[in-house]
MIDOSE-1310 file (N, C-alpha, C; in nm, 2 decimals, decimal comma, always signed):
residues 277
telt	+1,56/+1,15/+2,32/+1,57/+1,12/+2,18/+1,57/+0,96/+2,16; +1,55/+0,92/+2,03/+1,55/+0,78/+2,00/+1,68/+0,71/+2,03; +1,79/+0,79/+2,01/+1,92/+0,73/+2,03/+1,95/+0,71/+2,18; +1,90/+0,81/+2,26/+1,91/+0,79/+2,41/+1,83/+0,67/+2,46
alra	+1,71/+0,65/+2,40/+1,64/+0,53/+2,43/+1,71/+0,40/+2,40; +1,77/+0,40/+2,28/+1,85/+0,28/+2,24/+1,97/+0,25/+2,34; +2,04/+0,36/+2,38/+2,15/+0,34/+2,47/+2,10/+0,29/+2,61; +1,98/+0,34/+2,65/+1,92/+0,30/+2,78/+1,88/+0,16/+2,78
vfgd	+1,84/+0,11/+2,67/+1,79/-0,03/+2,66/+1,90/-0,13/+2,63; +1,99/-0,09/+2,54/+2,09/-0,19/+2,49/+2,23/-0,16/+2,55; +2,26/-0,05/+2,61/+2,39/-0,02/+2,66/+2,49/-0,01/+2,55; +2,60/-0,08/+2,56/+2,71/-0,08/+2,46/+2,68/-0,19/+2,35
dipp	+2,57/-0,26/+2,36/+2,55/-0,37/+2,26/+2,43/-0,34/+2,18; +2,43/-0,22/+2,12/+2,32/-0,17/+2,03/+2,32/-0,25/+1,90; +2,21/-0,31/+1,86/+2,21/-0,39/+1,73/+2,21/-0,29/+1,62; +2,23/-0,34/+1,49/+2,22/-0,25/+1,37/+2,08/-0,19/+1,37
fsst	+2,07/-0,06/+1,33/+1,94/+0,00/+1,32/+1,94/+0,10/+1,21; +1,82/+0,14/+1,17/+1,80/+0,24/+1,07/+1,66/+0,30/+1,07; +1,64/+0,40/+0,99/+1,51/+0,46/+0,98/+1,47/+0,45/+0,83; +1,35/+0,42/+0,80/+1,30/+0,40/+0,66/+1,23/+0,52/+0,61
kaft	+1,22/+0,63/+0,69/+1,14/+0,75/+0,65/+1,20/+0,80/+0,51; +1,33/+0,79/+0,50/+1,39/+0,85/+0,37/+1,34/+0,78/+0,25; +1,29/+0,65/+0,26/+1,24/+0,58/+0,15/+1,10/+0,63/+0,11; +1,02/+0,67/+0,21/+0,88/+0,69/+0,19/+0,83/+0,84/+0,21
ghtt	+0,92/+0,92/+0,28/+0,87/+1,05/+0,32/+0,79/+1,04/+0,45; +0,74/+1,15/+0,50/+0,67/+1,15/+0,62/+0,52/+1,11/+0,59; +0,48/+0,99/+0,63/+0,34/+0,95/+0,60/+0,25/+0,96/+0,71; +0,28/+1,05/+0,81/+0,20/+1,08/+0,93/+0,15/+0,96/+0,99
sasg	+0,01/+0,94/+1,00/-0,04/+0,83/+1,08/-0,02/+0,69/+1,02; +0,03/+0,69/+0,90/+0,06/+0,56/+0,84/+0,20/+0,51/+0,86; +0,29/+0,60/+0,92/+0,43/+0,57/+0,93/+0,46/+0,44/+1,00; +0,40/+0,42/+1,11/+0,43/+0,30/+1,19/+0,39/+0,17/+1,11
tiet	+0,27/+0,18/+1,05/+0,23/+0,06/+0,97/+0,32/+0,03/+0,85; +0,36/+0,14/+0,78/+0,45/+0,12/+0,67/+0,58/+0,06/+0,71; +0,64/+0,11/+0,82/+0,77/+0,06/+0,87/+0,75/-0,08/+0,92; +0,64/-0,12/+0,98/+0,62/-0,26/+1,02/+0,62/-0,35/+0,89
vlcl	+0,55/-0,31/+0,79/+0,55/-0,39/+0,66/+0,70/-0,40/+0,61; +0,77/-0,29/+0,61/+0,91/-0,30/+0,57/+0,99/-0,39/+0,65; +0,97/-0,40/+0,78/+1,04/-0,49/+0,87/+1,00/-0,64/+0,83; +0,88/-0,66/+0,80/+0,83/-0,80/+0,76/+0,90/-0,83/+0,63
lgmr	+0,90/-0,74/+0,53/+0,97/-0,76/+0,40/+1,12/-0,79/+0,42; +1,18/-0,71/+0,51/+1,32/-0,74/+0,54/+1,35/-0,88/+0,59; +1,26/-0,92/+0,68/+1,28/-1,06/+0,74/+1,25/-1,16/+0,63; +1,15/-1,14/+0,55/+1,12/-1,24/+0,44/+1,24/-1,25/+0,34
hgva	+1,30/-1,14/+0,30/+1,40/-1,14/+0,20/+1,54/-1,13/+0,26; +1,56/-1,14/+0,39/+1,69/-1,15/+0,45/+1,78/-1,02/+0,43; +1,72/-0,90/+0,45/+1,79/-0,78/+0,43/+1,75/-0,68/+0,53; +1,84/-0,61/+0,59/+1,81/-0,50/+0,68/+1,83/-0,37/+0,60
fanl	+1,73/-0,29/+0,59/+1,74/-0,17/+0,50/+1,82/-0,06/+0,55; +1,88/+0,01/+0,46/+1,97/+0,12/+0,50/+1,90/+0,24/+0,54; +1,97/+0,33/+0,62/+1,92/+0,46/+0,65/+1,98/+0,56/+0,54; +1,90/+0,60/+0,45/+1,95/+0,67/+0,33/+1,99/+0,81/+0,37
ryes	+2,10/+0,85/+0,31/+2,15/+0,99/+0,31/+2,19/+1,04/+0,45; +2,22/+0,95/+0,54/+2,27/+1,00/+0,67/+2,42/+1,02/+0,67; +2,46/+1,15/+0,69/+2,61/+1,18/+0,67/+2,67/+1,23/+0,80; +2,60/+1,29/+0,89/+2,65/+1,35/+1,01/+2,54/+1,36/+1,12
geav	+2,59/+1,36/+1,24/+2,49/+1,37/+1,35/+2,53/+1,28/+1,47; +2,44/+1,27/+1,56/+2,46/+1,20/+1,69/+2,49/+1,05/+1,67; +2,44/+0,99/+1,56/+2,45/+0,85/+1,54/+2,59/+0,81/+1,48; +2,67/+0,90/+1,45/+2,81/+0,87/+1,40/+2,88/+0,79/+1,50
gmpl	+2,94/+0,68/+1,46/+3,01/+0,59/+1,55/+2,92/+0,48/+1,61; +2,79/+0,48/+1,58/+2,69/+0,38/+1,62/+2,66/+0,29/+1,50; +2,60/+0,17/+1,53/+2,58/+0,08/+1,42/+2,46/+0,11/+1,33; +2,46/+0,24/+1,28/+2,36/+0,28/+1,19/+2,38/+0,23/+1,05
lrdn	+2,29/+0,17/+0,99/+2,31/+0,11/+0,86/+2,30/+0,21/+0,75; +2,42/+0,23/+0,68/+2,42/+0,32/+0,56/+2,40/+0,25/+0,43; +2,41/+0,12/+0,43/+2,38/+0,04/+0,31/+2,29/-0,08/+0,35; +2,22/-0,13/+0,26/+2,14/-0,25/+0,29/+2,23/-0,36/+0,33
mpna	+2,20/-0,43/+0,44/+2,28/-0,54/+0,49/+2,21/-0,67/+0,49; +2,27/-0,77/+0,42/+2,22/-0,91/+0,42/+2,21/-0,96/+0,56; +2,10/-1,00/+0,61/+2,09/-1,04/+0,75/+1,96/-1,13/+0,76; +1,99/-1,26/+0,81/+1,88/-1,35/+0,84/+1,82/-1,31/+0,97
mdiv	+1,73/-1,22/+0,98/+1,68/-1,17/+1,10/+1,57/-1,25/+1,16; +1,58/-1,29/+1,29/+1,47/-1,37/+1,35/+1,38/-1,28/+1,43; +1,43/-1,17/+1,49/+1,35/-1,08/+1,57/+1,38/-0,93/+1,53; +1,28/-0,85/+1,50/+1,30/-0,71/+1,46/+1,22/-0,62/+1,55
mcns	+1,28/-0,52/+1,60/+1,21/-0,42/+1,68/+1,17/-0,30/+1,59; +1,04/-0,26/+1,59/+1,00/-0,15/+1,51/+0,95/-0,04/+1,60; +1,01/+0,07/+1,61/+0,98/+0,18/+1,70/+0,91/+0,29/+1,62; +0,80/+0,34/+1,68/+0,72/+0,45/+1,62/+0,70/+0,55/+1,73
fafg	+0,77/+0,67/+1,71/+0,76/+0,77/+1,81/+0,70/+0,90/+1,74; +0,59/+0,94/+1,79/+0,51/+1,05/+1,71/+0,48/+1,17/+1,80; +0,42/+1,27/+1,74/+0,38/+1,39/+1,81/+0,28/+1,35/+1,92; +0,28/+1,42/+2,03/+0,18/+1,41/+2,13/+0,20/+1,29/+2,22
gnds	+0,32/+1,23/+2,21/+0,35/+1,11/+2,30/+0,29/+0,98/+2,26; +0,25/+0,97/+2,13/+0,20/+0,84/+2,08/+0,31/+0,75/+2,04; +0,37/+0,69/+2,14/+0,49/+0,61/+2,12/+0,46/+0,46/+2,13; +0,52/+0,38/+2,04/+0,50/+0,24/+2,05/+0,63/+0,17/+2,01
sllv	+0,65/+0,05/+2,06/+0,76/-0,04/+2,02/+0,71/-0,18/+1,99; +0,73/-0,23/+1,87/+0,67/-0,36/+1,83/+0,78/-0,46/+1,80; +0,77/-0,58/+1,86/+0,87/-0,68/+1,83/+0,80/-0,78/+1,73; +0,87/-0,81/+1,62/+0,82/-0,90/+1,52/+0,91/-1,02/+1,52
srtp	+0,86/-1,14/+1,53/+0,94/-1,26/+1,54/+0,90/-1,36/+1,44; +1,00/-1,44/+1,39/+0,97/-1,56/+1,31/+0,90/-1,67/+1,38; +0,92/-1,68/+1,51/+0,87/-1,78/+1,60/+0,72/-1,75/+1,63; +0,63/-1,84/+1,59/+0,48/-1,81/+1,62/+0,46/-1,82/+1,77
nadl	+0,35/-1,74/+1,81/+0,31/-1,74/+1,94/+0,26/-1,88/+1,98; +0,32/-1,94/+2,09/+0,28/-2,07/+2,13/+0,13/-2,09/+2,16; +0,07/-1,99/+2,22/-0,07/-2,00/+2,25/-0,15/-2,01/+2,12; -0,11/-1,94/+2,01/-0,19/-1,94/+1,89/-0,17/-2,08/+1,82
vsgs	-0,04/-2,13/+1,82/-0,01/-2,25/+1,76/-0,09/-2,37/+1,82; -0,11/-2,36/+1,95/-0,18/-2,47/+2,03/-0,33/-2,45/+2,01; -0,38/-2,35/+1,94/-0,52/-2,33/+1,92/-0,59/-2,26/+2,03; -0,52/-2,19/+2,12/-0,58/-2,12/+2,23/-0,63/-1,99/+2,19
vags	-0,74/-1,99/+2,10/-0,80/-1,87/+2,05/-0,94/-1,88/+2,10; -0,98/-1,81/+2,21/-1,11/-1,83/+2,27/-1,17/-1,70/+2,31; -1,30/-1,70/+2,32/-1,37/-1,58/+2,36/-1,52/-1,59/+2,31; -1,61/-1,58/+2,41/-1,75/-1,59/+2,37/-1,82/-1,45/+2,40
vlad	-1,93/-1,43/+2,32/-2,00/-1,30/+2,34/-2,08/-1,30/+2,47; -2,04/-1,21/+2,55/-2,11/-1,20/+2,69/-2,23/-1,11/+2,68; -2,23/-1,01/+2,59/-2,34/-0,91/+2,58/-2,33/-0,84/+2,44; -2,44/-0,80/+2,39/-2,44/-0,72/+2,27/-2,56/-0,62/+2,27
aecd	-2,55/-0,51/+2,20/-2,65/-0,41/+2,19/-2,64/-0,34/+2,06; -2,76/-0,29/+2,02/-2,77/-0,21/+1,90/-2,86/-0,09/+1,92; -2,82/+0,02/+1,87/-2,90/+0,15/+1,90/-2,93/+0,22/+1,77; -3,05/+0,28/+1,75/-3,08/+0,36/+1,64/-3,14/+0,49/+1,69
dpml	-3,13/+0,53/+1,81/-3,18/+0,65/+1,87/-3,07/+0,73/+1,93; -3,02/+0,83/+1,86/-2,91/+0,91/+1,91/-2,93/+0,98/+2,05; -3,06/+1,00/+2,08/-3,09/+1,07/+2,21/-3,06/+0,98/+2,33; -3,04/+0,85/+2,31/-3,01/+0,76/+2,42/-2,87/+0,79/+2,48
crky	-2,78/+0,86/+2,40/-2,65/+0,88/+2,45/-2,65/+0,99/+2,56; -2,76/+1,06/+2,57/-2,77/+1,16/+2,68/-2,76/+1,09/+2,82; -2,79/+0,96/+2,83/-2,78/+0,89/+2,95/-2,64/+0,87/+2,99; -2,55/+0,88/+2,90/-2,41/+0,84/+2,92/-2,31/+0,95/+2,91
lspl	-2,34/+1,05/+2,82/-2,25/+1,16/+2,79/-2,31/+1,29/+2,83; -2,22/+1,38/+2,87/-2,26/+1,52/+2,90/-2,29/+1,59/+2,77; -2,36/+1,70/+2,77/-2,38/+1,78/+2,65/-2,25/+1,82/+2,58; -2,15/+1,85/+2,67/-2,02/+1,90/+2,61/-1,96/+1,78/+2,54
qarr	-1,96/+1,66/+2,59/-1,90/+1,55/+2,53/-1,97/+1,51/+2,40; -2,10/+1,53/+2,39/-2,18/+1,48/+2,28/-2,20/+1,58/+2,17; -2,16/+1,71/+2,19/-2,20/+1,82/+2,10/-2,14/+1,81/+1,96; -2,03/+1,74/+1,95/-1,96/+1,74/+1,82/-1,98/+1,60/+1,75
ltaq	-2,06/+1,51/+1,81/-2,07/+1,38/+1,76/-2,19/+1,37/+1,66; -2,17/+1,30/+1,55/-2,28/+1,28/+1,46/-2,38/+1,19/+1,52; -2,50/+1,19/+1,46/-2,61/+1,11/+1,52/-2,57/+0,96/+1,52; -2,50/+0,91/+1,42/-2,46/+0,77/+1,42/-2,36/+0,74/+1,53
mkcl	-2,27/+0,83/+1,55/-2,17/+0,82/+1,66/-2,24/+0,81/+1,80; -2,34/+0,90/+1,81/-2,41/+0,90/+1,94/-2,48/+0,76/+1,96; -2,54/+0,70/+1,85/-2,60/+0,57/+1,86/-2,49/+0,47/+1,90; -2,37/+0,48/+1,84/-2,27/+0,38/+1,87/-2,23/+0,39/+2,02
vaaa	-2,21/+0,51/+2,07/-2,17/+0,53/+2,21/-2,28/+0,47/+2,30; -2,41/+0,49/+2,27/-2,52/+0,44/+2,35/-2,51/+0,28/+2,35; -2,49/+0,23/+2,23/-2,48/+0,08/+2,22/-2,37/+0,02/+2,30; -2,25/+0,09/+2,30/-2,14/+0,04/+2,37/-2,16/+0,04/+2,52
yqal	-2,22/+0,15/+2,57/-2,25/+0,16/+2,71/-2,35/+0,05/+2,75; -2,45/+0,03/+2,67/-2,56/-0,07/+2,70/-2,50/-0,21/+2,70; -2,41/-0,24/+2,61/-2,34/-0,37/+2,61/-2,26/-0,39/+2,73; -2,19/-0,29/+2,77/-2,10/-0,30/+2,89/-2,19/-0,31/+3,02
eqaa	-2,30/-0,24/+3,02/-2,40/-0,25/+3,13/-2,45/-0,40/+3,14; -2,49/-0,46/+3,03/-2,53/-0,60/+3,03/-2,42/-0,69/+3,08; -2,30/-0,66/+3,05/-2,19/-0,75/+3,09/-2,14/-0,71/+3,23; -2,19/-0,61/+3,30/-2,15/-0,56/+3,43/-2,00/-0,53/+3,43
iktp	-1,96/-0,46/+3,32/-1,82/-0,42/+3,31/-1,82/-0,26/+3,29; -1,74/-0,20/+3,37/-1,73/-0,05/+3,36/-1,63/-0,01/+3,26; -1,51/-0,07/+3,26/-1,41/-0,03/+3,17/-1,35/-0,16/+3,10; -1,36/-0,18/+2,97/-1,31/-0,30/+2,91/-1,16/-0,30/+2,91
daii	-1,10/-0,42/+2,89/-0,96/-0,43/+2,88/-0,90/-0,38/+2,74; -0,99/-0,39/+2,64/-0,95/-0,35/+2,51/-1,07/-0,31/+2,43; -1,05/-0,23/+2,32/-1,15/-0,19/+2,23/-1,11/-0,21/+2,09; -1,19/-0,28/+2,01/-1,17/-0,30/+1,87/-1,29/-0,26/+1,79
aatq	-1,27/-0,18/+1,69/-1,38/-0,13/+1,61/-1,37/-0,19/+1,47; -1,48/-0,22/+1,41/-1,49/-0,27/+1,27/-1,57/-0,17/+1,19; -1,52/-0,13/+1,07/-1,59/-0,03/+0,99/-1,55/-0,05/+0,84; -1,64/-0,05/+0,75/-1,61/-0,06/+0,61/-1,57/+0,08/+0,56
wgci	-1,64/+0,18/+0,59/-1,62/+0,31/+0,53/-1,58/+0,42/+0,62; -1,58/+0,40/+0,75/-1,53/+0,50/+0,85/-1,64/+0,60/+0,87; -1,60/+0,72/+0,92/-1,69/+0,82/+0,97/-1,72/+0,91/+0,84; -1,81/+0,86/+0,76/-1,84/+0,92/+0,63/-1,91/+1,06/+0,65
gntm	-1,99/+1,07/+0,76/-2,06/+1,20/+0,78/-1,96/+1,32/+0,80; -1,86/+1,30/+0,88/-1,76/+1,40/+0,90/-1,67/+1,42/+0,78; -1,64/+1,31/+0,71/-1,56/+1,31/+0,59/-1,63/+1,40/+0,49; -1,75/+1,38/+0,47/-1,83/+1,46/+0,37/-1,84/+1,61/+0,41
lfln	-1,85/+1,63/+0,54/-1,86/+1,77/+0,59/-1,73/+1,84/+0,56; -1,62/+1,77/+0,59/-1,49/+1,83/+0,56/-1,46/+1,86/+0,42; -1,49/+1,76/+0,33/-1,47/+1,78/+0,19/-1,56/+1,89/+0,13; -1,69/+1,90/+0,17/-1,77/+2,01/+0,13/-1,73/+2,14/+0,18
dmld	-1,67/+2,14/+0,30/-1,62/+2,26/+0,36/-1,50/+2,31/+0,28; -1,42/+2,22/+0,23/-1,30/+2,26/+0,15/-1,35/+2,32/+0,02; -1,46/+2,26/-0,04/-1,51/+2,32/-0,17/-1,58/+2,45/-0,15; -1,66/+2,46/-0,04/-1,73/+2,59/-0,02/-1,64/+2,70/+0,02
nheq	-1,53/+2,67/+0,09/-1,45/+2,78/+0,14/-1,31/+2,79/+0,07; -1,31/+2,72/-0,05/-1,19/+2,73/-0,13/-1,06/+2,69/-0,06; -1,07/+2,59/+0,03/-0,96/+2,54/+0,11/-0,90/+2,64/+0,21; -0,98/+2,74/+0,25/-0,93/+2,84/+0,34/-1,02/+2,84/+0,47
elsp	-0,95/+2,86/+0,58/-1,02/+2,88/+0,71/-1,11/+2,76/+0,74; -1,06/+2,64/+0,72/-1,15/+2,52/+0,75/-1,16/+2,49/+0,89; -1,27/+2,44/+0,93/-1,29/+2,39/+1,07/-1,22/+2,26/+1,09; -1,14/+2,25/+1,20/-1,06/+2,13/+1,22/-1,15/+2,01/+1,27
tpfm	-1,27/+2,04/+1,32/-1,35/+1,94/+1,39/-1,39/+1,83/+1,30; -1,45/+1,86/+1,18/-1,48/+1,74/+1,09/-1,36/+1,66/+1,05; -1,25/+1,73/+1,03/-1,13/+1,66/+0,99/-1,08/+1,56/+1,10; -1,08/+1,61/+1,22/-1,03/+1,53/+1,33/-1,13/+1,41/+1,36
nsth	-1,26/+1,43/+1,33/-1,35/+1,32/+1,35/-1,38/+1,24/+1,23; -1,30/+1,26/+1,13/-1,33/+1,18/+1,00/-1,25/+1,06/+0,99; -1,15/+1,04/+1,07/-1,06/+0,92/+1,06/-1,14/+0,79/+1,10; -1,09/+0,68/+1,05/-1,16/+0,55/+1,08/-1,15/+0,52/+1,22
ntpa	-1,04/+0,56/+1,29/-1,03/+0,52/+1,43/-1,09/+0,61/+1,53; -1,17/+0,71/+1,48/-1,24/+0,80/+1,58/-1,33/+0,73/+1,68; -1,42/+0,64/+1,63/-1,51/+0,58/+1,73/-1,44/+0,51/+1,84; -1,34/+0,42/+1,81/-1,26/+0,35/+1,91/-1,19/+0,44/+2,00
alla	-1,13/+0,55/+1,95/-1,05/+0,64/+2,03/-1,14/+0,72/+2,12; -1,25/+0,77/+2,07/-1,34/+0,84/+2,16/-1,40/+0,76/+2,27; -1,44/+0,64/+2,24/-1,49/+0,55/+2,35/-1,38/+0,52/+2,45; -1,26/+0,50/+2,41/-1,15/+0,48/+2,50/-1,14/+0,60/+2,60
qflg	-1,15/+0,72/+2,55/-1,15/+0,84/+2,63/-1,27/+0,84/+2,73; -1,38/+0,82/+2,68/-1,50/+0,82/+2,76/-1,50/+0,71/+2,87; -1,45/+0,59/+2,84/-1,45/+0,48/+2,93/-1,32/+0,47/+3,01; -1,22/+0,55/+2,99/-1,10/+0,54/+3,06/-1,02/+0,41/+3,03
chgy	-1,03/+0,36/+2,91/-0,97/+0,24/+2,87/-0,83/+0,27/+2,81; -0,72/+0,23/+2,87/-0,59/+0,25/+2,83/-0,52/+0,13/+2,77; -0,60/+0,03/+2,74/-0,54/-0,09/+2,69/-0,54/-0,09/+2,53; -0,54/-0,21/+2,48/-0,53/-0,23/+2,33/-0,64/-0,16/+2,27
nsti	-0,61/-0,09/+2,16/-0,72/-0,01/+2,09/-0,68/-0,02/+1,94; -0,78/-0,08/+1,86/-0,75/-0,10/+1,72/-0,88/-0,08/+1,64; -0,86/-0,04/+1,51/-0,97/-0,03/+1,42/-0,94/-0,11/+1,30; -1,03/-0,19/+1,26/-1,01/-0,28/+1,14/-1,11/-0,24/+1,03
shde	-1,05/-0,21/+0,91/-1,13/-0,18/+0,80/-1,10/-0,27/+0,68; -1,16/-0,38/+0,68/-1,13/-0,49/+0,58/-1,25/-0,52/+0,49; -1,32/-0,41/+0,45/-1,44/-0,42/+0,36/-1,54/-0,51/+0,43; -1,60/-0,61/+0,36/-1,71/-0,69/+0,42/-1,66/-0,78/+0,53
qsle	-1,53/-0,80/+0,54/-1,47/-0,89/+0,65/-1,43/-0,81/+0,77; -1,47/-0,68/+0,78/-1,42/-0,60/+0,89/-1,47/-0,66/+1,03; -1,59/-0,68/+1,04/-1,64/-0,73/+1,17/-1,59/-0,87/+1,20; -1,59/-0,96/+1,10/-1,53/-1,09/+1,12/-1,39/-1,09/+1,17
nall	-1,31/-1,00/+1,11/-1,17/-0,99/+1,15/-1,15/-0,92/+1,29; -1,24/-0,83/+1,32/-1,24/-0,77/+1,45/-1,27/-0,87/+1,56; -1,37/-0,95/+1,54/-1,40/-1,06/+1,63/-1,29/-1,16/+1,65; -1,22/-1,19/+1,54/-1,11/-1,28/+1,54/-0,99/-1,22/+1,63
darm	-0,97/-1,09/+1,60/-0,87/-1,02/+1,68/-0,90/-1,02/+1,83; -1,03/-1,00/+1,86/-1,07/-1,00/+2,00/-1,05/-1,14/+2,06; -1,08/-1,24/+1,99/-1,07/-1,38/+2,04/-0,92/-1,41/+2,06; -0,83/-1,36/+1,97/-0,69/-1,39/+1,98/-0,63/-1,32/+2,10
ligc	-0,68/-1,19/+2,13/-0,63/-1,12/+2,25/-0,67/-1,20/+2,37; -0,79/-1,24/+2,38/-0,83/-1,32/+2,50/-0,76/-1,45/+2,51; -0,75/-1,52/+2,40/-0,68/-1,65/+2,40/-0,53/-1,64/+2,44; -0,47/-1,53/+2,40/-0,33/-1,51/+2,44/-0,31/-1,46/+2,58
gear	-0,42/-1,43/+2,65/-0,41/-1,37/+2,78/-0,38/-1,23/+2,79; -0,39/-1,16/+2,67/-0,37/-1,01/+2,67/-0,49/-0,93/+2,72; -0,61/-0,99/+2,72/-0,73/-0,92/+2,77/-0,82/-1,03/+2,83; -0,89/-0,99/+2,93/-1,00/-1,07/+2,99/-1,13/-1,05/+2,92
nvlv	-1,15/-0,93/+2,87/-1,27/-0,89/+2,80/-1,24/-0,79/+2,70; -1,32/-0,78/+2,59/-1,30/-0,69/+2,48/-1,43/-0,63/+2,43; -1,43/-0,50/+2,42/-1,55/-0,43/+2,36/-1,52/-0,42/+2,21; -1,61/-0,48/+2,13/-1,61/-0,48/+1,98/-1,72/-0,39/+1,93
ldyd	-1,68/-0,30/+1,84/-1,77/-0,21/+1,78/-1,79/-0,24/+1,64; -1,92/-0,22/+1,59/-1,95/-0,24/+1,45/-2,02/-0,11/+1,40; -1,95/-0,03/+1,32/-1,99/+0,10/+1,29/-1,98/+0,14/+1,14; -2,09/+0,19/+1,09/-2,09/+0,26/+0,96/-2,20/+0,35/+0,95
eane	-2,19/+0,46/+0,87/-2,29/+0,56/+0,86/-2,36/+0,56/+0,72; -2,49/+0,59/+0,73/-2,57/+0,61/+0,61/-2,56/+0,76/+0,58; -2,51/+0,79/+0,46/-2,49/+0,93/+0,42/-2,54/+0,94/+0,28; -2,63/+1,04/+0,25/-2,70/+1,05/+0,12/-2,60/+1,06/+0,01
ewna	-2,50/+1,15/+0,02/-2,40/+1,16/-0,08/-2,32/+1,04/-0,10; -2,27/+0,98/+0,01/-2,19/+0,86/+0,00/-2,27/+0,74/-0,05; -2,39/+0,73/-0,01/-2,48/+0,62/-0,05/-2,50/+0,63/-0,20; -2,50/+0,75/-0,26/-2,52/+0,76/-0,40/-2,40/+0,71/-0,48
vlta	-2,28/+0,74/-0,42/-2,15/+0,69/-0,48/-2,15/+0,54/-0,47; -2,18/+0,48/-0,36/-2,18/+0,33/-0,35/-2,28/+0,27/-0,44; -2,40/+0,32/-0,45/-2,51/+0,27/-0,53/-2,47/+0,27/-0,68; -2,41/+0,38/-0,72/-2,36/+0,40/-0,86/-2,26/+0,29/-0,90
ngiv	-2,19/+0,24/-0,80/-2,08/+0,14/-0,82/-2,13/+0,00/-0,79; -2,26/-0,02/-0,77/-2,32/-0,15/-0,75/-2,29/-0,20/-0,61; -2,27/-0,11/-0,51/-2,24/-0,15/-0,37/-2,36/-0,12/-0,29; -2,40/-0,21/-0,20/-2,51/-0,19/-0,12/-2,47/-0,11/+0,01
prsa	-2,52/+0,01/+0,03/-2,49/+0,09/+0,15/-2,53/+0,01/+0,28; -2,46/+0,04/+0,39/-2,49/-0,02/+0,51/-2,49/+0,09/+0,62; -2,56/+0,07/+0,73/-2,56/+0,15/+0,85/-2,56/+0,06/+0,97; -2,46/+0,09/+1,06/-2,45/+0,00/+1,18/-2,41/+0,09/+1,30
akam	-2,46/+0,05/+1,41/-2,42/+0,11/+1,54/-2,44/+0,00/+1,65; -2,35/-0,10/+1,65/-2,36/-0,21/+1,73/-2,24/-0,23/+1,82; -2,26/-0,29/+1,93/-2,14/-0,32/+2,02/-2,16/-0,46/+2,09; -2,05/-0,52/+2,11/-2,05/-0,65/+2,17/-1,94/-0,66/+2,28
vlkk	-1,95/-0,74/+2,38/-1,85/-0,76/+2,48/-1,82/-0,91/+2,47; -1,69/-0,94/+2,45/-1,64/-1,07/+2,45/-1,56/-1,10/+2,58; -1,57/-1,22/+2,63/-1,50/-1,25/+2,75/-1,43/-1,38/+2,73; -1,34/-1,42/+2,82/-1,27/-1,54/+2,82/-1,37/-1,66/+2,86
i	-1,36/-1,76/+2,78/-1,45/-1,88/+2,80/-1,40/-1,95/+2,93
């Protein structure tokens, strides 16, 4: 349990702690991000937030916060423990990273590739691996493998994806499936493959990459910020090389929505490998 982990790490000197889920409800995959933001807000405003409505249980007698506590916090630990063993622990500090302050943000493009032929993924994936991928996802997989081949790298240290709209093809499949079947007996496949982080997650599985994995969706700045993230990873010594993906799908229904709102649709299936200078 989480309390067992706290005792194992801190012994008898457990710092004040709480859970913010009572403020927000269960936000599934957004939980860790929301709690990180709350940690940052707590540090900015000098308050440690309470654990609402906790009255009995294993944490009785431990420094669980039942009320907001004024506290000038310099370092906060944010723990996110989820289903399936997706566990993370993040330390947030007021003190900037010395490498970043000194300007050690480096990384040059070692290789890049772009693909518009989904059939090329057959060179890299088995029919079983490829059978549920959209055409654009197959193009992205082929581009990623081609960039890694150019760089003579089998498995990257990290994978970062940039996307404005995410996996629109599967999103539209899922939404249309909901309408056609009146929200009954829906196929889980389009839903699972509709999330923004699907490309980076799938490539991590295919490539056996167990390192840093992130997806950045910052509208038109998505790729720029993904490249910045990659350079920071390399500059801080967290990675020797990074696979950066640029991915968006052209979908007739979604393109109509974008065009009606004055937004130019885009389609991309590109990959780059950055390495330490």
